[in-house]
N, C-alpha and C positions, 0 to 999 in steps of 0.2 A: 322916734314917734310911733313908728310901726310897732315896736317892741313895747311901748306904753299901751297902744291898743290891745295887744295880745296879752298883756298883763291884766288889763281892765276885764278882758271878756274871759280870762282863763277859767274862772269858777263855772261859768255857764257852758263853756266848751267841754269841760270835765263832766258836768252833768249830762250834756247830750251823749257824750262817747260812752258813758256808763249806765246810760238809760235803760230801764228793766224792760222796754219795749222789745229789745234784741231777743232777750231771752223767752219772751212770750210769743215770738214767731216760731212755734214748734210743730206746726203741721201745714200741709198744703193749703188748707182753708184759712189758715192765719195769714199765710203769705199772700194769698189772693186778695184778702181784705186789705192788708197793708198797701198792696199795689194800688189799689182802686182809690186810696186816698193819697199816696205819695205822687201819683202821675200829675196832680195839680201842682206840685212843687217842680217837677220836671218840666211841664209846660210853661210856668210862669218864669222859670229861670231864663228861658229863651227870650222873653220880653225884657227882662234886665239887660241881657246880652245886646240885643238890638237897640235898645234905648241908648246904651253906652256908644255903639256904633254911630247912631244918629248924631250923638252930641260930639264926638271926637273926631269924625271924619265928614266929607261931603258925600252925601248919599242923593243929591240931585243934580239935575242938569241946567246949565252948563255947569260942568265941573270947575271947580277953583281949589287951590291947595287950602286946606283948612287945619287950623290948629297946629298942635305938636306933632311933627312927624314921629317922634318915638312912641307917642300915644297911639297914632294911627296904625302903626305897625303891631303894637301889642294886641289892640282889641281886633284887628283884621285876622291876625294869627289864630286867636281864640274862636272867632266867628267862623273861620274856615273848617276847623275840627268839629265844633258844636253843631253846625248847620248842615254839614255835607261830609260827615265822616264815613268810614268804610265798615259795614256791618259784618257779621260773621260769614256771609256768603261773597263778600267783596263788592256789595252794591253800595252806592253812596245814598245815605239818609240822614236826617237830623237825628240827635239823641232822642228826642220826643218820639219820633217815628219808631225809632228802634225799641224804645220803651214799650210802645203800644205793641209792637210784634211780640216782645217777651211776654207781656200780659196774656196776648191770645194764646201764645205757645203752652202756658200753664194754666189755662181756662179761667182766668180773672176777667170780670165784665169791664168792658170799655165803655159802655153806653153813656154813663154819667159824663165822663169827660167829654165824649165826642157830641153829646146833645148840648152840653154848655158851649162848646165852640161854635156849633151849629146856630144857637141862639144869638151869639155874639155876631156872627155874620149878618144877622139880620137887624139886630138892635144897634150894631155899630157903636156901642158905648160899653167898655167893659166894666165901669163902675155900676152902670144901670144893670147890666147883665149879672153881676155878682148879687147885687141887691135883690132882683127879682128871682134869682135861682133857689133851688130846694136844698143846696148845699149845707152841709153841717156848719154850725157857727165857727169852729176852729178853722176850717178850710176857707170860710169867707174872710175872717180876721187876717189869715195868711196872705191871701190874695189881696186884699184891701191895702196891707201894708206895702206890698210890692208896687201896686199901681198907683197909690197916693205918692210914693216916692218917686216914681217916674213921672207922674203929673207935676210934682214939685220942680222937677228938671234940674236938680243940682248934680253935676257929674261926680263930684267928690263923694256924695253920700250914697249915690247909686253905685258906685264903684266899691265903696266900703261894704255894703249889703251884699253885693256880688262876691266881693273876696272873702270876706270873714264869715259870712253866713252861708256861702256855697264853695267856692274853690278851694279855699285853705282849709275847710272843714271836711269836704267829701272823701278825701282818701281814707282818713281813719274811721269815719262813719260808715262808709260802704264796706270797709274791711270788717267791721263788727257784725253788720248784717250778713254779709257773705259767709262770714265763719259759722254763724248759727244755722244758716239755711243748709249748708254742706254737711254739718254736724247732724241736725235733727231729721232731715229727711234726703239722704244722698241719693235715693232710688227715684226721686221725683224729677220728671223732665223739665228742667229749666236751662237748657244750654244757652239759649238767647240771653236770658236774664244774668246768668253768670258771666257771659261775654260783655254784657253792658256794664256791669259792676266793674269788672277787671279793667275794661278800657277806661272808664272814668279814673279808677284809682292810678292808672299809669299815666294819664294824660295830665290830670291834675297834681299829682305829686311832683312829676318831672318838669313839666312845662307850664301849664295853665296856672298853677298855683303861684309860683315865683313871679310869673308875667303879671298877674293881677295885683301882688303886692307892689310891684314897681309902678303898676298904673295908679294905685292909691297914692304913692309917695310923689310922683310927677304931678298929680292932680292938686295935692295939697300944698306942697312945696314947703315955704316956711311961713304959711299963713295959720296962725294959731287957731283962729276961729273955725277954719276949714278942719283942722285936725280935731277939734272938739266935736264938730257935727259929724265927722266920720267914725268917730268913737261912738257917739250916741246911735248912729245908724247901725253900726257893727253890734251893739248890745240889743237893740230892738230886734235886730234879724235873727239872733240867737234865741231870745224869749219868745219869738213867734215860732220858732222850729220846735222849741221844747213843748209849748202848748199843743201843736200839732201833734207831736209824738205822744203826749199825755192822752190825747183824744183817741188815737188810733189804737192804743193800748187798751184802754177802756172799752172800745168798740169790739176789740178782739176777745177780751174777756167776756163781754155780755153776749157775743154770739156763741162762744164755747159753752157757756152756762145754759143757753137757751136749747143748744142741741142735746143737752144731757137731761133737760127738764121732761 
């Protein structure tokens, strides 16, 4: 059934991996704009991750053994690296915090994501925060998909979006981005960003991707309805990413044209 999902989403996956956005990140300014959009996907990934941990393990006291021990192991192993990995200097940080550091190193503006999270702390409702924000529609749609999925609370659907829309996709997708960056502006100071991409490629390709695929299989088992819902969630995750990529590319081209006007 995993292979069925992969076959179903293969055209969308290919569309993402061959997206013309990558060829349009051909200057430091293009990269900064990309990072200022993509950081929202880096951030909301952590919520998908923690939603799965809440569903598959006991995160309350008193502790009681909860669910499938194999699933507990898989999600906790992924959480450990994503939430407390070692950065380039050997300090422990979440991948979101590492990404913010990489943005600041290359001069990208972090105020939009930081203000959004600050507003969330006061509003205490993510869907309201998204609605009231001045984020671009494609970013709002991307975030709404994630948090509606979390709110629905079906672990197999969350795991499928997490797996096929993120962990299984990221190694090839980040490789494409990294290749263009290093080719188009090798002299630009992006050491932290290169480390972030290379670390994700390494982890997701060798460890987290296979773990996430096992998690989907364990959650769906032999339930036909769950497999169908997992396939739908994977498809929608791909479509939302393509829509986000389309928007970022348009914004990069528009900014480039405005600078020449």
